[in-house]
PDBQT receptor file of N, H, CA, C and O in Angstrom, charges set to zero:
ATOM      1  N   UNK A   1      55.051 152.850 103.832  1.00  0.00    +0.000 N 
ATOM      2  CA  UNK A   1      54.113 151.404 104.403  1.00  0.00    +0.000 C 
ATOM      3  C   UNK A   1      53.619 152.083 105.747  1.00  0.00    +0.000 C 
ATOM      4  O   UNK A   1      54.545 152.643 106.334  1.00  0.00    +0.000 OA
ATOM      5  N   UNK A   2      52.620 152.156 106.262  1.00  0.00    +0.000 N 
ATOM      6  H   UNK A   2      51.868 151.701 105.785  1.00  0.00    +0.000 HD
ATOM      7  CA  UNK A   2      52.158 152.377 107.325  1.00  0.00    +0.000 C 
ATOM      8  C   UNK A   2      52.666 151.575 108.600  1.00  0.00    +0.000 C 
ATOM      9  O   UNK A   2      52.810 150.353 108.555  1.00  0.00    +0.000 OA
ATOM     10  N   UNK A   3      52.941 152.357 109.787  1.00  0.00    +0.000 N 
ATOM     11  H   UNK A   3      52.824 153.349 109.823  1.00  0.00    +0.000 HD
ATOM     12  CA  UNK A   3      52.807 151.672 110.776  1.00  0.00    +0.000 C 
ATOM     13  C   UNK A   3      51.725 150.988 111.198  1.00  0.00    +0.000 C 
ATOM     14  O   UNK A   3      51.886 149.768 111.198  1.00  0.00    +0.000 OA
ATOM     15  N   UNK A   4      50.726 151.361 111.540  1.00  0.00    +0.000 N 
ATOM     16  H   UNK A   4      50.596 152.352 111.540  1.00  0.00    +0.000 HD
ATOM     17  CA  UNK A   4      49.882 150.797 111.810  1.00  0.00    +0.000 C 
ATOM     18  C   UNK A   4      49.282 149.712 111.280  1.00  0.00    +0.000 C 
ATOM     19  O   UNK A   4      48.285 149.842 110.570  1.00  0.00    +0.000 OA
ATOM     20  N   UNK A   5      49.642 148.900 111.470  1.00  0.00    +0.000 N 
ATOM     21  H   UNK A   5      50.452 148.793 112.047  1.00  0.00    +0.000 HD
ATOM     22  CA  UNK A   5      49.640 147.499 110.775  1.00  0.00    +0.000 C 
ATOM     23  C   UNK A   5      48.136 146.516 112.075  1.00  0.00    +0.000 C 
ATOM     24  O   UNK A   5      48.435 146.083 113.188  1.00  0.00    +0.000 OA
ATOM     25  N   UNK A   6      46.936 146.440 111.567  1.00  0.00    +0.000 N 
ATOM     26  H   UNK A   6      46.693 146.791 110.663  1.00  0.00    +0.000 HD
ATOM     27  CA  UNK A   6      46.040 145.537 112.109  1.00  0.00    +0.000 C 
ATOM     28  C   UNK A   6      47.002 144.598 112.418  1.00  0.00    +0.000 C 
ATOM     29  O   UNK A   6      47.931 144.211 111.710  1.00  0.00    +0.000 OA
ATOM     30  N   UNK A   7      46.565 144.117 114.034  1.00  0.00    +0.000 N 
ATOM     31  H   UNK A   7      45.810 144.431 114.609  1.00  0.00    +0.000 HD
ATOM     32  CA  UNK A   7      46.582 142.245 114.606  1.00  0.00    +0.000 C 
ATOM     33  C   UNK A   7      45.956 141.426 113.982  1.00  0.00    +0.000 C 
ATOM     34  O   UNK A   7      44.755 141.658 113.839  1.00  0.00    +0.000 OA
ATOM     35  N   UNK A   8      46.586 140.047 113.320  1.00  0.00    +0.000 N 
ATOM     36  H   UNK A   8      47.561 139.859 113.437  1.00  0.00    +0.000 HD
ATOM     37  CA  UNK A   8      45.589 139.570 113.078  1.00  0.00    +0.000 C 
ATOM     38  C   UNK A   8      44.581 139.133 113.744  1.00  0.00    +0.000 C 
ATOM     39  O   UNK A   8      44.509 139.519 114.910  1.00  0.00    +0.000 OA
ATOM     40  N   UNK A   9      43.495 138.201 113.222  1.00  0.00    +0.000 N 
ATOM     41  H   UNK A   9      43.553 137.887 112.274  1.00  0.00    +0.000 HD
ATOM     42  CA  UNK A   9      42.312 138.271 114.052  1.00  0.00    +0.000 C 
ATOM     43  C   UNK A   9      42.317 137.371 114.747  1.00  0.00    +0.000 C 
ATOM     44  O   UNK A   9      41.344 137.287 115.495  1.00  0.00    +0.000 OA
ATOM     45  N   UNK A  10      43.229 136.444 114.827  1.00  0.00    +0.000 N 
ATOM     46  H   UNK A  10      44.020 136.512 114.220  1.00  0.00    +0.000 HD
ATOM     47  CA  UNK A  10      43.013 135.150 116.142  1.00  0.00    +0.000 C 
ATOM     48  C   UNK A  10      44.363 136.441 117.010  1.00  0.00    +0.000 C 
ATOM     49  O   UNK A  10      45.495 135.988 117.180  1.00  0.00    +0.000 OA
ATOM     50  N   UNK A  11      44.161 137.486 117.330  1.00  0.00    +0.000 N 
ATOM     51  H   UNK A  11      43.241 137.855 117.192  1.00  0.00    +0.000 HD
ATOM     52  CA  UNK A  11      44.895 138.085 118.076  1.00  0.00    +0.000 C 
ATOM     53  C   UNK A  11      43.668 139.269 119.102  1.00  0.00    +0.000 C 
ATOM     54  O   UNK A  11      43.572 139.932 120.135  1.00  0.00    +0.000 OA
ATOM     55  N   UNK A  12      43.138 138.961 118.175  1.00  0.00    +0.000 N 
ATOM     56  H   UNK A  12      43.216 138.422 117.336  1.00  0.00    +0.000 HD
ATOM     57  CA  UNK A  12      41.763 139.827 118.954  1.00  0.00    +0.000 C 
ATOM     58  C   UNK A  12      41.250 139.705 119.419  1.00  0.00    +0.000 C 
ATOM     59  O   UNK A  12      40.261 139.823 118.696  1.00  0.00    +0.000 OA
ATOM     60  N   UNK A  13      40.621 139.310 121.104  1.00  0.00    +0.000 N 
ATOM     61  H   UNK A  13      41.424 139.214 121.691  1.00  0.00    +0.000 HD
ATOM     62  CA  UNK A  13      39.552 139.280 121.473  1.00  0.00    +0.000 C 
ATOM     63  C   UNK A  13      37.760 139.398 121.411  1.00  0.00    +0.000 C 
ATOM     64  O   UNK A  13      37.240 140.366 120.857  1.00  0.00    +0.000 OA
ATOM     65  N   UNK A  14      37.041 138.451 121.958  1.00  0.00    +0.000 N 
ATOM     66  H   UNK A  14      37.463 137.665 122.408  1.00  0.00    +0.000 HD
ATOM     67  CA  UNK A  14      35.739 138.728 121.819  1.00  0.00    +0.000 C 
ATOM     68  C   UNK A  14      35.353 139.642 122.682  1.00  0.00    +0.000 C 
ATOM     69  O   UNK A  14      34.177 139.998 122.760  1.00  0.00    +0.000 OA
ATOM     70  N   UNK A  15      36.211 140.077 123.354  1.00  0.00    +0.000 N 
ATOM     71  H   UNK A  15      37.166 139.788 123.291  1.00  0.00    +0.000 HD
ATOM     72  CA  UNK A  15      35.681 141.385 124.829  1.00  0.00    +0.000 C 
ATOM     73  C   UNK A  15      36.198 142.818 123.961  1.00  0.00    +0.000 C 
ATOM     74  O   UNK A  15      35.529 143.851 123.937  1.00  0.00    +0.000 OA
ATOM     75  N   UNK A  16      37.378 142.662 123.342  1.00  0.00    +0.000 N 
ATOM     76  H   UNK A  16      37.922 141.823 123.361  1.00  0.00    +0.000 HD
ATOM     77  CA  UNK A  16      37.909 143.967 122.651  1.00  0.00    +0.000 C 
ATOM     78  C   UNK A  16      37.082 144.618 121.725  1.00  0.00    +0.000 C 
ATOM     79  O   UNK A  16      36.713 145.787 121.608  1.00  0.00    +0.000 OA
ATOM     80  N   UNK A  17      36.769 143.044 120.763  1.00  0.00    +0.000 N 
ATOM     81  H   UNK A  17      37.069 142.095 120.858  1.00  0.00    +0.000 HD
ATOM     82  CA  UNK A  17      36.202 143.350 119.301  1.00  0.00    +0.000 C 
ATOM     83  C   UNK A  17      34.791 144.028 120.017  1.00  0.00    +0.000 C 
ATOM     84  O   UNK A  17      34.744 145.138 119.486  1.00  0.00    +0.000 OA
ATOM     85  N   UNK A  18      33.832 143.944 120.781  1.00  0.00    +0.000 N 
ATOM     86  H   UNK A  18      33.870 143.043 121.213  1.00  0.00    +0.000 HD
ATOM     87  CA  UNK A  18      32.536 143.749 121.632  1.00  0.00    +0.000 C 
ATOM     88  C   UNK A  18      33.272 145.354 122.514  1.00  0.00    +0.000 C 
ATOM     89  O   UNK A  18      32.389 146.070 122.986  1.00  0.00    +0.000 OA
ATOM     90  N   UNK A  19      34.153 145.663 122.637  1.00  0.00    +0.000 N 
ATOM     91  H   UNK A  19      34.870 145.081 122.254  1.00  0.00    +0.000 HD
ATOM     92  CA  UNK A  19      34.795 147.421 122.814  1.00  0.00    +0.000 C 
ATOM     93  C   UNK A  19      34.734 148.249 122.257  1.00  0.00    +0.000 C 
ATOM     94  O   UNK A  19      34.182 149.344 122.357  1.00  0.00    +0.000 OA
ATOM     95  N   UNK A  20      35.641 147.520 121.236  1.00  0.00    +0.000 N 
ATOM     96  H   UNK A  20      36.090 146.630 121.156  1.00  0.00    +0.000 HD
ATOM     97  CA  UNK A  20      35.552 148.313 119.838  1.00  0.00    +0.000 C 
ATOM     98  C   UNK A  20      33.774 148.579 119.439  1.00  0.00    +0.000 C 
ATOM     99  O   UNK A  20      33.306 149.663 119.789  1.00  0.00    +0.000 OA
ATOM    100  N   UNK A  21      33.080 147.825 118.897  1.00  0.00    +0.000 N 
ATOM    101  H   UNK A  21      33.460 146.945 118.612  1.00  0.00    +0.000 HD
ATOM    102  CA  UNK A  21      31.774 148.545 118.740  1.00  0.00    +0.000 C 
ATOM    103  C   UNK A  21      31.101 149.120 119.539  1.00  0.00    +0.000 C 
ATOM    104  O   UNK A  21      29.966 149.156 119.064  1.00  0.00    +0.000 OA
ATOM    105  N   UNK A  22      31.121 149.597 120.482  1.00  0.00    +0.000 N 
ATOM    106  H   UNK A  22      32.043 149.568 120.868  1.00  0.00    +0.000 HD
ATOM    107  CA  UNK A  22      30.587 149.725 121.921  1.00  0.00    +0.000 C 
ATOM    108  C   UNK A  22      31.038 151.520 121.530  1.00  0.00    +0.000 C 
ATOM    109  O   UNK A  22      30.133 152.314 121.272  1.00  0.00    +0.000 OA
ATOM    110  N   UNK A  23      31.818 151.755 121.533  1.00  0.00    +0.000 N 
ATOM    111  H   UNK A  23      32.553 151.110 121.743  1.00  0.00    +0.000 HD
ATOM    112  CA  UNK A  23      32.806 153.066 121.427  1.00  0.00    +0.000 C 
ATOM    113  C   UNK A  23      32.249 153.295 119.385  1.00  0.00    +0.000 C 
ATOM    114  O   UNK A  23      32.084 154.416 118.905  1.00  0.00    +0.000 OA
ATOM    115  N   UNK A  24      32.133 152.451 118.849  1.00  0.00    +0.000 N 
ATOM    116  H   UNK A  24      32.267 151.540 119.239  1.00  0.00    +0.000 HD
ATOM    117  CA  UNK A  24      31.620 152.901 117.091  1.00  0.00    +0.000 C 
ATOM    118  C   UNK A  24      30.016 153.472 117.308  1.00  0.00    +0.000 C 
ATOM    119  O   UNK A  24      29.510 154.511 116.886  1.00  0.00    +0.000 OA
ATOM    120  N   UNK A  25      29.520 152.554 118.000  1.00  0.00    +0.000 N 
ATOM    121  H   UNK A  25      29.932 151.709 118.343  1.00  0.00    +0.000 HD
ATOM    122  CA  UNK A  25      28.033 152.406 117.671  1.00  0.00    +0.000 C 
ATOM    123  C   UNK A  25      27.732 154.022 117.878  1.00  0.00    +0.000 C 
ATOM    124  O   UNK A  25      27.182 154.435 116.858  1.00  0.00    +0.000 OA
ATOM    125  N   UNK A  26      27.830 154.610 118.424  1.00  0.00    +0.000 N 
ATOM    126  H   UNK A  26      28.278 154.275 119.254  1.00  0.00    +0.000 HD
ATOM    127  CA  UNK A  26      27.499 156.389 118.649  1.00  0.00    +0.000 C 
ATOM    128  C   UNK A  26      27.684 157.161 117.218  1.00  0.00    +0.000 C 
ATOM    129  O   UNK A  26      27.003 158.143 116.920  1.00  0.00    +0.000 OA
ATOM    130  N   UNK A  27      28.507 156.699 116.522  1.00  0.00    +0.000 N 
ATOM    131  H   UNK A  27      29.060 155.902 116.764  1.00  0.00    +0.000 HD
ATOM    132  CA  UNK A  27      28.368 157.473 115.225  1.00  0.00    +0.000 C 
ATOM    133  C   UNK A  27      27.703 156.260 114.355  1.00  0.00    +0.000 C 
ATOM    134  O   UNK A  27      27.760 156.463 113.142  1.00  0.00    +0.000 OA
ATOM    135  N   UNK A  28      27.289 155.442 114.620  1.00  0.00    +0.000 N 
ATOM    136  H   UNK A  28      27.243 155.277 115.605  1.00  0.00    +0.000 HD
ATOM    137  CA  UNK A  28      26.234 154.827 113.581  1.00  0.00    +0.000 C 
ATOM    138  C   UNK A  28      24.898 155.143 114.112  1.00  0.00    +0.000 C 
ATOM    139  O   UNK A  28      24.279 154.463 114.931  1.00  0.00    +0.000 OA
ATOM    140  N   UNK A  29      24.389 156.608 113.382  1.00  0.00    +0.000 N 
ATOM    141  H   UNK A  29      24.891 157.160 112.717  1.00  0.00    +0.000 HD
ATOM    142  CA  UNK A  29      23.092 157.124 113.718  1.00  0.00    +0.000 C 
ATOM    143  C   UNK A  29      22.165 156.544 112.512  1.00  0.00    +0.000 C 
ATOM    144  O   UNK A  29      22.433 156.677 111.318  1.00  0.00    +0.000 OA
ATOM    145  N   UNK A  30      21.164 155.959 112.978  1.00  0.00    +0.000 N 
ATOM    146  H   UNK A  30      20.946 155.851 113.948  1.00  0.00    +0.000 HD
ATOM    147  CA  UNK A  30      20.178 156.582 111.531  1.00  0.00    +0.000 C 
ATOM    148  C   UNK A  30      19.212 157.185 111.453  1.00  0.00    +0.000 C 
ATOM    149  O   UNK A  30      18.390 157.433 112.336  1.00  0.00    +0.000 OA
ATOM    150  N   UNK A  31      19.228 157.534 110.179  1.00  0.00    +0.000 N 
ATOM    151  H   UNK A  31      19.896 157.333 109.462  1.00  0.00    +0.000 HD
ATOM    152  CA  UNK A  31      18.292 158.684 109.912  1.00  0.00    +0.000 C 
ATOM    153  C   UNK A  31      16.950 158.783 109.641  1.00  0.00    +0.000 C 
ATOM    154  O   UNK A  31      16.453 157.953 108.880  1.00  0.00    +0.000 OA
ATOM    155  N   UNK A  32      16.336 159.565 110.079  1.00  0.00    +0.000 N 
ATOM    156  H   UNK A  32      16.739 160.240 110.698  1.00  0.00    +0.000 HD
ATOM    157  CA  UNK A  32      14.949 159.122 110.605  1.00  0.00    +0.000 C 
ATOM    158  C   UNK A  32      14.171 159.227 109.263  1.00  0.00    +0.000 C 
ATOM    159  O   UNK A  32      14.087 160.372 108.820  1.00  0.00    +0.000 OA
ATOM    160  N   UNK A  33      13.625 158.302 108.582  1.00  0.00    +0.000 N 
ATOM    161  H   UNK A  33      13.694 157.371 108.942  1.00  0.00    +0.000 HD
ATOM    162  CA  UNK A  33      13.062 158.006 107.702  1.00  0.00    +0.000 C 
ATOM    163  C   UNK A  33      11.169 157.827 107.787  1.00  0.00    +0.000 C 
ATOM    164  O   UNK A  33      10.491 157.641 108.797  1.00  0.00    +0.000 OA
ATOM    165  N   UNK A  34      10.768 157.948 106.536  1.00  0.00    +0.000 N 
ATOM    166  H   UNK A  34      11.319 158.100 105.715  1.00  0.00    +0.000 HD
ATOM    167  CA  UNK A  34       9.199 158.247 107.233  1.00  0.00    +0.000 C 
ATOM    168  C   UNK A  34       8.782 156.764 106.435  1.00  0.00    +0.000 C 
ATOM    169  O   UNK A  34       9.305 156.514 105.349  1.00  0.00    +0.000 OA
ATOM    170  N   UNK A  35       8.133 156.131 106.852  1.00  0.00    +0.000 N 
ATOM    171  H   UNK A  35       7.708 156.333 107.735  1.00  0.00    +0.000 HD
ATOM    172  CA  UNK A  35       7.498 154.832 106.303  1.00  0.00    +0.000 C 
ATOM    173  C   UNK A  35       7.350 154.492 104.923  1.00  0.00    +0.000 C 
ATOM    174  O   UNK A  35       6.672 155.234 104.213  1.00  0.00    +0.000 OA
ATOM    175  N   UNK A  36       7.938 153.384 104.404  1.00  0.00    +0.000 N 
ATOM    176  H   UNK A  36       8.489 152.781 104.981  1.00  0.00    +0.000 HD
ATOM    177  CA  UNK A  36       7.608 153.098 102.880  1.00  0.00    +0.000 C 
ATOM    178  C   UNK A  36       6.600 152.791 101.974  1.00  0.00    +0.000 C 
ATOM    179  O   UNK A  36       6.107 151.663 101.989  1.00  0.00    +0.000 OA
ATOM    180  N   UNK A  37       6.197 153.698 101.130  1.00  0.00    +0.000 N 
ATOM    181  H   UNK A  37       6.597 154.615 101.118  1.00  0.00    +0.000 HD
ATOM    182  CA  UNK A  37       4.731 153.212 100.668  1.00  0.00    +0.000 C 
ATOM    183  C   UNK A  37       4.865 151.928  99.725  1.00  0.00    +0.000 C 
ATOM    184  O   UNK A  37       5.989 151.876  99.224  1.00  0.00    +0.000 OA
ATOM    185  N   UNK A  38       3.937 150.771  99.308  1.00  0.00    +0.000 N 
ATOM    186  H   UNK A  38       3.024 150.814  99.714  1.00  0.00    +0.000 HD
ATOM    187  CA  UNK A  38       4.358 150.098  98.442  1.00  0.00    +0.000 C 
ATOM    188  C   UNK A  38       3.751 150.824  97.554  1.00  0.00    +0.000 C 
ATOM    189  O   UNK A  38       3.085 151.858  97.594  1.00  0.00    +0.000 OA
ATOM    190  N   UNK A  39       4.117 150.058  96.691  1.00  0.00    +0.000 N 
ATOM    191  H   UNK A  39       4.658 149.218  96.659  1.00  0.00    +0.000 HD
ATOM    192  CA  UNK A  39       4.538 150.532  94.917  1.00  0.00    +0.000 C 
ATOM    193  C   UNK A  39       3.616 149.081  94.261  1.00  0.00    +0.000 C 
ATOM    194  O   UNK A  39       3.688 147.887  94.553  1.00  0.00    +0.000 OA
ATOM    195  N   UNK A  40       2.827 149.776  93.342  1.00  0.00    +0.000 N 
ATOM    196  H   UNK A  40       2.769 150.746  93.105  1.00  0.00    +0.000 HD
ATOM    197  CA  UNK A  40       1.222 148.920  92.652  1.00  0.00    +0.000 C 
ATOM    198  C   UNK A  40       2.510 148.144  91.657  1.00  0.00    +0.000 C 
ATOM    199  O   UNK A  40       3.463 148.793  91.226  1.00  0.00    +0.000 OA
ATOM    200  N   UNK A  41       2.339 146.807  91.428  1.00  0.00    +0.000 N 
ATOM    201  H   UNK A  41       1.565 146.280  91.777  1.00  0.00    +0.000 HD
ATOM    202  CA  UNK A  41       2.762 146.056  90.473  1.00  0.00    +0.000 C 
ATOM    203  C   UNK A  41       3.223 146.673  89.075  1.00  0.00    +0.000 C 
ATOM    204  O   UNK A  41       4.335 146.574  88.555  1.00  0.00    +0.000 OA
ATOM    205  N   UNK A  42       1.690 147.567  88.425  1.00  0.00    +0.000 N 
ATOM    206  H   UNK A  42       0.787 147.647  88.847  1.00  0.00    +0.000 HD
ATOM    207  CA  UNK A  42       1.325 147.710  87.457  1.00  0.00    +0.000 C 
ATOM    208  C   UNK A  42       2.674 148.959  87.134  1.00  0.00    +0.000 C 
ATOM    209  O   UNK A  42       3.411 149.096  86.158  1.00  0.00    +0.000 OA
ATOM    210  N   UNK A  43       2.571 149.692  88.371  1.00  0.00    +0.000 N 
ATOM    211  H   UNK A  43       1.972 149.581  89.164  1.00  0.00    +0.000 HD
ATOM    212  CA  UNK A  43       3.507 150.625  88.399  1.00  0.00    +0.000 C 
ATOM    213  C   UNK A  43       5.134 150.594  87.703  1.00  0.00    +0.000 C 
ATOM    214  O   UNK A  43       5.697 151.500  87.089  1.00  0.00    +0.000 OA
ATOM    215  N   UNK A  44       5.691 149.101  88.070  1.00  0.00    +0.000 N 
ATOM    216  H   UNK A  44       5.234 148.364  88.569  1.00  0.00    +0.000 HD
ATOM    217  CA  UNK A  44       7.160 148.654  87.646  1.00  0.00    +0.000 C 
ATOM    218  C   UNK A  44       7.452 148.574  86.328  1.00  0.00    +0.000 C 
ATOM    219  O   UNK A  44       7.028 147.620  85.675  1.00  0.00    +0.000 OA
ATOM    220  N   UNK A  45       7.993 149.274  85.919  1.00  0.00    +0.000 N 
ATOM    221  H   UNK A  45       8.338 150.049  86.449  1.00  0.00    +0.000 HD
ATOM    222  CA  UNK A  45       8.595 149.338  84.551  1.00  0.00    +0.000 C 
ATOM    223  C   UNK A  45      10.316 149.121  84.144  1.00  0.00    +0.000 C 
ATOM    224  O   UNK A  45      11.328 149.619  84.638  1.00  0.00    +0.000 OA
ATOM    225  N   UNK A  46      10.106 148.115  82.984  1.00  0.00    +0.000 N 
ATOM    226  H   UNK A  46       9.284 147.711  82.583  1.00  0.00    +0.000 HD
ATOM    227  CA  UNK A  46      11.467 148.136  82.997  1.00  0.00    +0.000 C 
ATOM    228  C   UNK A  46      12.553 147.420  83.364  1.00  0.00    +0.000 C 
ATOM    229  O   UNK A  46      13.724 147.606  83.034  1.00  0.00    +0.000 OA
ATOM    230  N   UNK A  47      11.907 146.254  84.355  1.00  0.00    +0.000 N 
ATOM    231  H   UNK A  47      10.955 146.103  84.623  1.00  0.00    +0.000 HD
ATOM    232  CA  UNK A  47      12.420 145.132  84.684  1.00  0.00    +0.000 C 
ATOM    233  C   UNK A  47      12.465 144.390  84.118  1.00  0.00    +0.000 C 
ATOM    234  O   UNK A  47      11.395 143.822  83.896  1.00  0.00    +0.000 OA
ATOM    235  N   UNK A  48      14.120 143.672  83.261  1.00  0.00    +0.000 N 
ATOM    236  H   UNK A  48      14.989 144.133  83.441  1.00  0.00    +0.000 HD
ATOM    237  CA  UNK A  48      14.599 142.737  83.049  1.00  0.00    +0.000 C 
ATOM    238  C   UNK A  48      14.485 141.520  83.550  1.00  0.00    +0.000 C 
ATOM    239  O   UNK A  48      14.083 141.646  84.707  1.00  0.00    +0.000 OA
ATOM    240  N   UNK A  49      14.655 140.218  83.234  1.00  0.00    +0.000 N 
ATOM    241  H   UNK A  49      14.981 140.116  82.294  1.00  0.00    +0.000 HD
ATOM    242  CA  UNK A  49      15.234 138.882  83.893  1.00  0.00    +0.000 C 
ATOM    243  C   UNK A  49      15.539 137.836  82.576  1.00  0.00    +0.000 C 
ATOM    244  O   UNK A  49      14.878 137.105  81.839  1.00  0.00    +0.000 OA
ATOM    245  N   UNK A  50      17.280 138.323  82.795  1.00  0.00    +0.000 N 
ATOM    246  H   UNK A  50      17.817 138.916  83.393  1.00  0.00    +0.000 HD
ATOM    247  CA  UNK A  50      17.411 136.976  81.730  1.00  0.00    +0.000 C 
ATOM    248  C   UNK A  50      16.986 135.353  81.216  1.00  0.00    +0.000 C 
ATOM    249  O   UNK A  50      16.561 134.618  82.108  1.00  0.00    +0.000 OA
ATOM    250  N   UNK A  51      17.048 135.014  80.383  1.00  0.00    +0.000 N 
ATOM    251  H   UNK A  51      17.393 135.611  79.659  1.00  0.00    +0.000 HD
ATOM    252  CA  UNK A  51      16.279 134.008  80.304  1.00  0.00    +0.000 C 
ATOM    253  C   UNK A  51      16.921 132.567  81.198  1.00  0.00    +0.000 C 
ATOM    254  O   UNK A  51      16.340 131.528  81.512  1.00  0.00    +0.000 OA
ATOM    255  N   UNK A  52      18.001 132.904  81.378  1.00  0.00    +0.000 N 
ATOM    256  H   UNK A  52      18.473 133.748  81.123  1.00  0.00    +0.000 HD
ATOM    257  CA  UNK A  52      19.036 131.428  82.490  1.00  0.00    +0.000 C 
ATOM    258  C   UNK A  52      18.352 131.864  83.949  1.00  0.00    +0.000 C 
ATOM    259  O   UNK A  52      17.957 131.017  84.750  1.00  0.00    +0.000 OA
ATOM    260  N   UNK A  53      18.279 133.082  84.149  1.00  0.00    +0.000 N 
ATOM    261  H   UNK A  53      18.600 133.770  83.498  1.00  0.00    +0.000 HD
ATOM    262  CA  UNK A  53      17.642 133.067  85.665  1.00  0.00    +0.000 C 
ATOM    263  C   UNK A  53      16.688 132.556  85.435  1.00  0.00    +0.000 C 
ATOM    264  O   UNK A  53      16.440 131.423  85.846  1.00  0.00    +0.000 OA
ATOM    265  N   UNK A  54      15.794 133.335  84.627  1.00  0.00    +0.000 N 
ATOM    266  H   UNK A  54      15.995 134.256  84.293  1.00  0.00    +0.000 HD
ATOM    267  CA  UNK A  54      14.328 132.801  85.162  1.00  0.00    +0.000 C 
ATOM    268  C   UNK A  54      14.368 131.353  84.823  1.00  0.00    +0.000 C 
ATOM    269  O   UNK A  54      13.490 130.827  85.507  1.00  0.00    +0.000 OA
ATOM    270  N   UNK A  55      15.033 130.357  84.012  1.00  0.00    +0.000 N 
ATOM    271  H   UNK A  55      15.746 130.785  83.457  1.00  0.00    +0.000 HD
ATOM    272  CA  UNK A  55      15.022 129.071  84.155  1.00  0.00    +0.000 C 
ATOM    273  C   UNK A  55      14.808 128.346  85.594  1.00  0.00    +0.000 C 
ATOM    274  O   UNK A  55      13.955 127.678  86.178  1.00  0.00    +0.000 OA
ATOM    275  N   UNK A  56      16.152 128.906  85.814  1.00  0.00    +0.000 N 
ATOM    276  H   UNK A  56      16.845 129.448  85.339  1.00  0.00    +0.000 HD
ATOM    277  CA  UNK A  56      17.007 128.829  87.212  1.00  0.00    +0.000 C 
ATOM    278  C   UNK A  56      15.240 129.122  88.741  1.00  0.00    +0.000 C 
ATOM    279  O   UNK A  56      14.672 128.237  89.381  1.00  0.00    +0.000 OA
ATOM    280  N   UNK A  57      15.058 130.129  88.749  1.00  0.00    +0.000 N 
ATOM    281  H   UNK A  57      15.519 130.848  88.229  1.00  0.00    +0.000 HD
ATOM    282  CA  UNK A  57      13.710 130.146  89.608  1.00  0.00    +0.000 C 
ATOM    283  C   UNK A  57      12.750 129.434  89.043  1.00  0.00    +0.000 C 
ATOM    284  O   UNK A  57      11.887 129.065  89.839  1.00  0.00    +0.000 OA
ATOM    285  N   UNK A  58      12.587 129.079  87.821  1.00  0.00    +0.000 N 
ATOM    286  H   UNK A  58      13.288 129.379  87.175  1.00  0.00    +0.000 HD
ATOM    287  CA  UNK A  58      11.107 128.084  86.917  1.00  0.00    +0.000 C 
ATOM    288  C   UNK A  58      11.485 126.533  87.743  1.00  0.00    +0.000 C 
ATOM    289  O   UNK A  58      10.677 125.954  88.469  1.00  0.00    +0.000 OA
ATOM    290  N   UNK A  59      12.516 126.171  87.521  1.00  0.00    +0.000 N 
ATOM    291  H   UNK A  59      13.172 126.641  86.931  1.00  0.00    +0.000 HD
ATOM    292  CA  UNK A  59      12.994 124.995  88.323  1.00  0.00    +0.000 C 
ATOM    293  C   UNK A  59      13.074 124.801  89.633  1.00  0.00    +0.000 C 
ATOM    294  O   UNK A  59      13.235 123.660  90.066  1.00  0.00    +0.000 OA
ATOM    295  N   UNK A  60      12.986 125.749  90.367  1.00  0.00    +0.000 N 
ATOM    296  H   UNK A  60      12.855 126.677  90.016  1.00  0.00    +0.000 HD
ATOM    297  CA  UNK A  60      13.044 125.683  92.034  1.00  0.00    +0.000 C 
ATOM    298  C   UNK A  60      11.365 125.139  92.391  1.00  0.00    +0.000 C 
ATOM    299  O   UNK A  60      10.314 125.669  92.033  1.00  0.00    +0.000 OA
ATOM    300  N   UNK A  61      11.533 124.148  93.053  1.00  0.00    +0.000 N 
ATOM    301  H   UNK A  61      12.387 123.718  93.344  1.00  0.00    +0.000 HD
ATOM    302  CA  UNK A  61      10.265 123.793  93.582  1.00  0.00    +0.000 C 
ATOM    303  C   UNK A  61       9.518 125.117  94.010  1.00  0.00    +0.000 C 
ATOM    304  O   UNK A  61       8.616 125.663  93.375  1.00  0.00    +0.000 OA
ATOM    305  N   UNK A  62       9.886 125.392  94.814  1.00  0.00    +0.000 N 
ATOM    306  H   UNK A  62      10.619 124.948  95.329  1.00  0.00    +0.000 HD
ATOM    307  CA  UNK A  62       9.519 126.708  95.362  1.00  0.00    +0.000 C 
ATOM    308  C   UNK A  62       8.621 127.207  94.718  1.00  0.00    +0.000 C 
ATOM    309  O   UNK A  62       7.425 126.939  94.828  1.00  0.00    +0.000 OA
ATOM    310  N   UNK A  63       9.337 128.318  93.663  1.00  0.00    +0.000 N 
ATOM    311  H   UNK A  63      10.309 128.536  93.573  1.00  0.00    +0.000 HD
ATOM    312  CA  UNK A  63       8.744 129.290  93.092  1.00  0.00    +0.000 C 
ATOM    313  C   UNK A  63       8.640 128.362  91.551  1.00  0.00    +0.000 C 
ATOM    314  O   UNK A  63       7.836 129.246  91.252  1.00  0.00    +0.000 OA
ATOM    315  N   UNK A  64       8.670 127.774  90.761  1.00  0.00    +0.000 N 
ATOM    316  H   UNK A  64       9.323 127.057  91.004  1.00  0.00    +0.000 HD
ATOM    317  CA  UNK A  64       8.157 127.724  89.917  1.00  0.00    +0.000 C 
ATOM    318  C   UNK A  64       6.885 126.686  89.538  1.00  0.00    +0.000 C 
ATOM    319  O   UNK A  64       6.177 126.933  88.561  1.00  0.00    +0.000 OA
ATOM    320  N   UNK A  65       6.684 125.681  90.260  1.00  0.00    +0.000 N 
ATOM    321  H   UNK A  65       7.259 125.480  91.053  1.00  0.00    +0.000 HD
ATOM    322  CA  UNK A  65       5.624 124.772  90.115  1.00  0.00    +0.000 C 
ATOM    323  C   UNK A  65       4.085 124.839  90.373  1.00  0.00    +0.000 C 
ATOM    324  O   UNK A  65       3.378 123.857  90.149  1.00  0.00    +0.000 OA
TER     325      UNK A  65
């Protein structure tokens, strides 16, 4: 069993948490990526939706009606 046991959440202050995040931030490098190009719906194949999911979405007023 490890001797490095993390303290309970209630024992960590917000200032400590922010400090931890600030120290870790330089390690979180976002890789440079090209802007994604939208794909035409006609090129999307093989997507299947279970009938129960389709009925659920169809029953939602925002989507089905």
